[in-house]
RODRENTI-28411 format. One record per atom (N, C-alpha, C): y, x, z. Coordinates in steps of 0.1 Angstrom, whole numbers, plus 2048, in hexadecimal, padded with zeros to 3 digits. Each point is the difference from the previous one (the first is absolute). Layout:
# RODRENTI-28411
YXZ...
//
This chain:
# RODRENTI-28411
934A5FC378047F57F680A80A7F47FD7FB7F580C8057F880B7F77FF80C8097FB8117F38037FC7F97F38057F77FF8027F57F78108057FA80B80180880F8007FC8018087F88057F67F18047FE7F37F87F87FC7F47FA8037FA7F87FB8047F37FC7FB7F97F48057F27FE7F17F78038087F18087F07F980080A7F37FB7F67F67FE8037F57FC7F87F780B8047F78067FA7F680A8027F27FC7F87F98007FF7F47F97FA7F580B80B7F67FF8007F480A7FE80181280980680180780280F8037F08047F87FB8098037F08018087FD80E7F780880A80980380F7F680C80780680480F7FB80D8077F27FE8037F47FA7FB7F77FE8017F68097F68077FB7F27FC8037F47FD8117FF7F48047F67FD80E8008088087F88087F97F680C8077FC80A7FE8048037FD80E80C8018097FA80D8077F28038077FD80880580180F7F97FF8007F27FF8097F680C8077FD80C7F27FF80B8097FE80680380B7FF7FD80E8048068087F88128067F68017F97FC80E8028018097F28047F97F98058067F680D80480280B7FA80580D7FF80680180F8067F77FE80A80180B8087FB80F7FA7FB7FB7F37FC80E7FC80B8077F380C7F880380B8027F27FA7FF7F37F87F28007F87FD7F280F7F37FC8008087F180C7F57F97FC7EF7FC8037F48097F97F57FE8047F67F67F87FA7F88037F27FA7F57F680480D7F38037F87F880B8007F47F97F37F47FD8007F87F97FC7F581180C7F27FF7F87F78068007F27FD7FA7F98057FC7F47F980A7F47FF80880280580B7F280480D80680B8087F47FE80E8018048008008127F58018097FC7FE80D7FE8108017FD8077F77F881180580F8067FB80B7FB7FE80A80B7FB8068058118027F580680480380E7F880B8067F78038017F580980280180C7F87FB7FE7F380280E7F780C8087FE80B7F980480D8057F980780C80C8027F880F80180A8097F58058037F48007FF7F880E8057FF80A7F77FF7FD7F47FD80D7F980E8017F77FF80E7FF80A8057F27FA8037F68027FC7F57F97FC7F38088077F27F58047F98038047F78057F37F67F87F78027FF7F27F87FA7F98088057F07FC7FD7F88087FF7F17F47F57FE7FB7FE7F37FB7F97F48068057F67FE7F77F38037F47FA7F57F87FF8057F37FD7F77FF7EE7FF7F97FF7F88067F27FB7F17F9801
//
């Protein structure tokens, strides 16, 4: 498997721990990928912010 270190990824729509985007973010983070993550609502903030160190976090409306 090739290293993804230093690459950038945009993950859209992390809603909860069962979301596909959550699994992708977890996998990317282990590969040292720089993440930009969006989440759908204020309930997701408590999951996204403490779990992932992100370059940018946006709220989708």
